[in-house]
N, C-alpha and C positions, 0 to 999 in steps of 0.2 A: 518277270511279268511281261506279257505281250497283250494280244487281244484276249478278251474274256472267253471262257470256254463256250459261252452261249452267244457269242458274237453272231449277228445276223448278216449273212452274205447274200446279196440279192442283185437283181437288175430291174430296170424300170422302163415303162413305156407310157404313152398317152393315147386315148381313144381315137381322136381324129387322125393321129399320125400313123396308126397301123390298121385300124379296123376295116375301112372301106364300107361296103354295103350302105352307102350314104342314103339310098332311097328305098331300102328294102324293109319288109316286115313291119311297116307302120311307124318307122322312125320319122321324127319331125326334122325340119330344117334347122341347122345351126348357123350361127354367124359366120363360121368358116366355110360352110357350104356355099353361102352367098358371096362372101368376100373373095374366095378363090376363083370365082367366075368373072370377076371384074378385070378388064383388060389392063395389063401392066402391073398388077398387084403381086403376082407370084412368079418366080423364076421360070422362064420358058412356058408360062401358062399352065403349069402343073396344078393338079387338084388332089384332094384326098378321097375322091369318089370311090376308088378301089384300094388305094394305098398298098398295104401289104396283104390285103385280103384275109386278115386275121379272123374276121367274123366267120369265115367259112373254114379256116385252117387252124383254129385254136388248138385242136387236139394234137396236131403235128407240132405246133409251137410249144405246147406244154411238154411233149415228149423230148423236145430238144432242150428245154430248160432242165429236165431231169438228167439228161446226159451230161450237161454242164455241171450238175450238182448243186443248183441254186437251192438255198434254204428258204428264200422268200422271193416273191414277185410283186412289185408295185405297179399297179395299172390304174387307169381312171375309168370311171363310168361316164358314158355320154348322157348328159341330162336330157337332150331331146330324144334319145333312143328309148329312155324310160318314160318320159313325160313329153310327148310330141309338142304340146303347146306350152310347156314349162310349168303349168299348173293343171289341176283338175284330172283329166283322163289319164290313166296309167296304161302303158302299152305292154300287154302280157308277153308278147314275143321278145321285146327288149329285155324284160325281166328274166325271161327264160334263158336268153343268151348268157347273161352274167351269172345266173344260177348254175348253168351247165359248166361255165368256165371255172367257177369257184370249186365245184365238185371235182372237176378234172384235176385242178391244182392239189386239192386235199388228198385225192387218191394217189397222187404222185409225191406226197410228203413235202409239198411246197406251200409255205404259209402265204396266203393272200394279204397284201397291204393295199387297201382301196382308197383312192383319191376321188372325192366327190366332184371337184371342178378343176379341169385342166384346159380351160379357155374356150370350150365349145358351148357357148350360151345358146339356148333355144331362140331361134330367130323371132318367134312370136313374142318373146319377152323383150327382145331388142326393139321391136316395133312399138312397145309400150314404154320405151325409155331405157330399158336394160338397167345397167348399174347406176344410171343417173336418177332412177326412180326409187325412192326410199321403200316402196312396196316390195322391192326385191329381197329385203330382209325376210319378209314372210314367205315369199316365193321359194327362196333357198331353204328356209326352215322346213317347208312342206316337203320339198324334194328330199332333204336329209332324212325326214321321218319315214318316207317311203322306202328309202334304201335300208334303213335300220329294220323296218318291219319284214323285209324280204331276205336280208342277208346276214344280219347280226347273230342269227342262230349258228352260223358257221364261220363268220369273219370276226376277228377280234381287234384288228388294227385298222384305223381309218385316219385319213387326212382330209381336212375341209377344202382348202383352196391351194393351188399351186402357183407360186411366183406371181403374186399380185403386182410386183414391180414391172413385170413384163406385160401382163394383159391390161394394166392401167396405163403404164408409161408408153408402151409401144402401140397399144390399141386406141388410146384416146388422146395422147399428146403428140407423138411423132407421126402417127398414121401408118406405121410399118406393118402393123398386124390388124386383124379384125377388131372392130368394125372399120378401121382406117380413118378415124377422126383426128383432127388437129384442134383439140378443144382448148378453151381458156384455162388458166390455172385455177380459177374458181370452180370450174366444172370438174377438173381432175381431182382436186382436193375433196370435193363432195363425193365423187365416185369412190375415192379411196376410203372415205369414212363409211360409206354404205357397204363396201366390201368387208371392212373390219366388223361392222355390226352384224352383217349376214353371217360371217364366220362364227361370232359368238352365239347368235340365235340357233345356228345349226348345231353347235356343240350342245346347247341345252336340249334341243329336240332329239339329238342322238342319244344322250344319256337317258332321257325319259322313255324312249321307245326301244332301247337295246334289250335284247333277249338274254344277254349274259354280260358279264363284266367285259368292257371294251377299253382299248387304249386309243386316245385321240391326240392328234397333233395337227400342225399345218406346215406347209413347205414353202417358205419364202426363199428368195435369193438375195443378192445385194453386192455392194462393192467390198471385196475382201482386201485387206491391207495387212502387210507383214513388215517387221523391222528390217532395215537394210543391214543391220549388224546386231551383235549381242550386247551392245552398249545399252545401259539402263535408259539413257535419254532417248535412244532410238526406239526402244520397246514402248516407252511411255507415249512417244509421238505416234507410233503405229496404232496403239490402243485408242488414242484420241481420234485419229483419222478414221478408224474402223467404224466409229459410231457418229462421226460428223455428218452433217446434212448439207447437200449441195444447194447452191442458189437456184432459184427458179429459172433465171436467165443467165446461167453461167457456162462454164466449159463443158459440163456434163451434158449428155444427150437428153436426159430427162431428169427432173427433180426426183422422180419416183425411185430412181436407182440408188437405194441406200438400205441400211440395216435397221437403224433405230426407229424410224417413223413407223415401220411395220411390226417391229418386235416389241418395243416398249409398251404399247397399249395392251398387247396380248399377255405379256408376262409380268409387267409392272403396273398395269392399270392406268397408265397416263401417257400422253404424247410427250416427247422430249421437250424440255423447256426451250432449248435452242430453236426448235422448229416452231413452237408457238409464237416466238418473237419474230423469227425470220419470215414466216409465212402468214403472219397475222391478217394482212389485208385480203388474203385469198380464202381463209378458212370458213367453213360453214358453222352455223350454230350447232353445238352439241351439248348434251346434258350429262349430269353425273350418272343417270340411268344408262346412257349410251356406253359410258366407260365401264360400268359394272357389267354390262352385257358383253362387251368385247373381251374383258378379262376373265374368261371362264377358265377354271383349272384344267390344265392339260397334263398329259401323262408322259410326253416326250418332247424333245426339242429337235425339230428337223430343220435342215438347211441344205439348199442346193448350192454347190460351189464349183467353179471351174478354174478360176484364175484370180490373181490379185496384183497389187501394186506395191513396190518397195517404198517404205517411208523412213525418213531420217529426221532428226531434230535440226531445224534450221538455225541460223545464227541468232535468231530471236527466240529460239526454243520451241517455236511452233512447228507442227508437222509440215514436212516438205517432201513432195514426190521426187523419187530418184529416176532420172531418165534411163530408159533401157538402152543397153549397148547396141551398137550396130551388129546386126546378125543375131539378135536375141531370139532364142528358140520359139517357134510358134506352131500351131496346129494347122491342119488343112483349111480351117475356117478363119485363119489369121488371128486366132486368139493366142495370147502369150502363154507360155508354159511356165508356171510358177508353183512347183510342188510345195514350197514353204507355206503356201496359203492353207494347206490341209493340216498343218500343225497349229498355226497361230489362230486361224478362224475358230476352230472348236475351243481353243484355250480362252480366247477373248469372250466368246459367247458363254462359256461355262462360268466365267467370273461375273459377268453382268446378270445372267439368268441362271442362278445356281440350282442344284438339287434335282435336275432332270437328266435322264439319259439322252445322249446326243446321237442322232442318226444323220448320216450324210445321205440325203435322199436323191441326189443326182451328182455325178462326176464322171467325166469321160472326155473324149475328143473325136473330132472328125478327121478322117484320113482319106486320101484318094485311092480307096481299095478296089482291086480288080481281081477277077478270077484268072490265075496265071495259067501258063501252058500246061502245067502239071495238074490242072483241075482244082488246085487249092488256092486259098486266099491268105497270102502272107502279109501280116500287118505288124512288123516289129516296132513301128512307132507307137502303136497303141500299147503294146506290152511294156515298152520302156516308160511311157507316160504314166500308166497306172501303177507300175512298180514304184516309180519315184514318189507319186502322190500317196500311195498306201504306206510306204516307209515313213512318211511324215505323219500320217494318221496313227500309225503304230507307235511312233515316238510320243505322240500326244497321249495315247493310252498308257504308255509306260510312265509318263510323267503325272499320271493321276487324273487326266481329263476323262470324264465318264462316257467314253465313246462306245456305243452299243450296236451300231450297224452301219453298213455301207451298201448303197444301191448304185451299181454302175449304169451310166447312161450310154448306150441303151442296149436292150436285149438284141434288137435287130435294126438294120438300116431302115429308115422310114421317112415320112414326109416332114421335112424340116421347115415348117411354117413358110415364111416369105421366100425362103431359099428352095422350096420345093424338094425335089429329089436330088438336088445338087450336092448334098453333104451326106457322108456316111459315118454314123456314130456307133454302129452295132457290133456286137460280138458275132452276129450272124449276118452274112452277106445275103441280100435279096436281089434277085434278078427281076427288074420291074416289068419286063415283058412276059416272063413265064411265071413269076412269083416263086421260082425255085429258091430254096434256102440252102446255104452252104456255110458250115462252120468256118470261121476264120481261125488262124493260129491262136489268136488271143482267147478264143473260147476254150481251147484245150488248156492253155496256160492258166486261165481263171479257174478252171476245174481243179487244177493242182493246188492253186492258192487256197481254195475253199477246203479241199481235203486236208491240207496242212494247217488250216486256220491262220494263214499268213506267216508261218514260221520260215517259209522258204524265200521270203522277200529279201 
């Protein structure tokens, strides 16, 4: 046994990171359009105004996806491109772009996986309080309905929100991302609850408006932990740490960076007891109806994951982080390379939230890739990284974890949020002066992995 014969091999992107055309064809402003213009916010003053110019080059990009052999492509819809003010008026030109993109994908036998929200909030809604305003539950539901009415005749797989840990924690607590706030814990917990309720309301709206049977999930991230050894006590310690919740004012950069606060309400219908006690003084009032709304039945369990931390049982039996050795391998982004996380994370998730197929909706690394003198882009580090991670995912599949798909981040080099164009995550190299695309060695390698369904790993 290896990966299932219907295993989904894909790659992923996000609207603001690749589309460009920030002020064209009736698109409204997003929070990132505004945030990226603030002095000192983004590396070297970069913006996503043009990004990879995918808006005008999507046919070329889909043709490259086909050459790689992608079975699926996960992309996000820009809410302000479809609804410039976030509610009310619908922008026909924005709808046409995504409709044309979907048609182009289907014509090339690539299954579209659509994410409704990958961080680009309509600025008009930000001015009304954005995620702090409980009305956003209805706003997001209205947007989800519009997406269903226009695309669910052809698209069958959808995700509601991407990585709330990031857009809440980095956007409203640390100030690294749009809108750049450093809010109080009371505000960030309220925002988090509104996000969860908006997710649930969107799921309801999507199912009500869908034109055919659809599959819905959502794509969080979080702190991945794996055991330092195969000892039973270390495995138990890692499992505990995986779902532990950080202190509000602790070592972690943001309380939001965790798994259970964001997953338990969605899959189990309740916030974790540890969090209700630990965060009690900061929590908003919420009702049973809220929890029912959040816990809508989903069709898949998605998780974005890049790295993790080794855990062992301490002398007192409690989880203890294992310090990384000097010279521990890391990516160009200085993220640790921990392939084991792609075995243990799906395993732990499937134990706590059983009966759902698991999709790794983001995984990859940044490398300092350049076009070499031979005109090619050689990225052996990426090939090595993804090989190691996929071997662990394959091992999880062989051990009975219901792993159903893998989306490599990213299809192409793009705007990496606060780091601008300073990081390259793509299978495809993008020259940001000319927007010329060049396959990296990893693109050809990934093509072979897909062809052989991972048997060559």
